[in-house]
C-alpha positions in Angstrom: -58.8 44.4 52.1 -57.8 45.5 56.0 -54.8 47.7 56.8 -54.3 45.8 60.3 -50.7 46.5 62.6 -49.8 43.5 64.7 -48.7 43.9 68.5 -46.6 41.0 70.2 -49.3 39.1 71.5 -50.4 37.7 67.5 -46.8 37.7 66.8 -46.1 35.8 69.8 -48.8 32.5 68.9 -47.7 32.6 65.2 -44.0 31.5 66.7 -46.0 28.3 68.2 -48.8 27.8 65.4 -49.2 29.0 61.7 -52.6 28.5 61.7 -53.7 31.6 63.8 -52.1 34.1 61.3 -54.0 32.4 58.7 -57.6 32.7 60.3 -57.0 36.4 61.3 -55.7 38.0 58.3 -56.7 37.2 55.1 -54.5 37.0 52.4 -55.1 40.7 50.5 -54.6 42.0 54.5 -52.1 44.8 54.4 -50.4 43.9 57.3 -47.5 45.6 59.8 -45.7 45.7 62.7 -44.9 49.0 65.3 -41.2 49.7 65.4 -42.1 48.7 69.7 -43.1 44.9 68.1 -39.7 45.1 66.9 -37.9 45.9 69.6 -40.2 43.2 71.6 -39.0 40.0 69.4 -35.8 40.9 69.9 -35.5 41.2 73.7 -37.3 38.1 73.3 -34.3 36.0 71.0 -31.9 38.1 73.9 -34.1 36.0 76.6 -34.1 32.5 75.2 -32.3 29.8 76.7 -30.0 27.7 74.4 -32.1 25.6 73.4 -35.0 27.9 72.2 -33.0 30.6 70.4 -32.1 30.0 67.2 -35.6 29.2 66.1 -36.6 31.8 67.8 -33.8 33.9 65.6 -34.9 32.7 62.9 -38.7 33.0 63.2 -37.4 37.1 64.2 -34.8 37.3 60.8 -38.8 35.7 58.8 -41.2 37.8 60.3 -38.7 41.0 60.0 -38.0 40.0 56.3 -42.0 39.6 55.2 -44.1 42.2 57.6 -43.1 46.4 57.3 -42.1 47.6 59.5 -43.8 51.5 61.2 -41.8 53.6 62.0 -41.8 56.0 64.8 -41.3 59.4 64.0 -43.8 62.8 64.3 -47.1 61.3 62.9 -46.9 58.5 65.5 -45.1 61.5 68.1 -48.5 63.4 67.2 -51.2 60.5 68.6 -49.2 59.5 70.7 -49.5 63.0 72.7 -53.0 62.4 73.1 -53.8 58.5 74.0 -50.8 59.4 77.2 -53.3 62.6 77.6 -56.6 60.3 77.4 -55.1 57.8 79.6 -53.4 59.7 82.7 -57.3 61.9 82.5 -58.6 58.5 83.0 -56.5 57.1 85.5 -56.6 54.0 83.3 -52.8 53.5 82.3 -51.3 51.4 80.0 -47.9 49.9 78.5 -46.2 52.4 77.1 -45.5 50.0 74.7 -48.7 49.7 74.1 -49.6 52.9 73.8 -46.4 53.2 71.1 -48.8 50.1 69.0 -52.2 52.2 69.4 -50.5 55.4 67.7 -48.5 54.0 65.2 -52.1 52.6 64.0 -53.4 56.0 64.2 -51.3 58.1 62.0 -50.5 54.3 59.5 -54.9 54.2 59.9 -54.6 51.0 60.8 -56.5 48.5 61.9 -54.4 46.8 65.9 -54.9 43.0 65.9 -54.1 42.4 69.7 -55.4 39.0 72.1 -55.1 41.8 75.1 -58.5 43.8 75.0 -57.8 46.0 78.0 -54.6 47.4 76.0 -57.3 49.0 72.9 -60.5 48.5 72.9 -61.2 52.1 74.7 -58.5 54.4 73.1 -60.3 57.1 71.6 -59.8 56.9 67.8 -58.0 53.1 67.1 -59.5 50.8 66.0 -59.5 47.7 67.3 -60.1 43.6 66.8 -59.6 40.8 68.4 -57.5 38.0 68.0 
């Protein structure tokens, strides 16, 4: 059993094809998303055009009702600070949401699953699996 945390690239791919999730996740894996990923999905609902809003709303509701959401708390903040410092020291900035997902993964001892290799692969302490 793997403890996984999915980023939005995986969720977006799953919206297009359930087969994507079946290839990445086994039945006994412990899967979660970060709170910021839930926010990204909800923004997608807000920005959807009229033709897609109903289906996107249903998909996001299903994900949020099925996959646990890991909160941003003090443990995540303690993991987030060194990641921010690392990116500043190395001169390799990352997206703010990606660093929160990475910090959540560290704090909750999860493996980040993402299609965005450059966002996560070399962050210290972050276990990563490319989707």
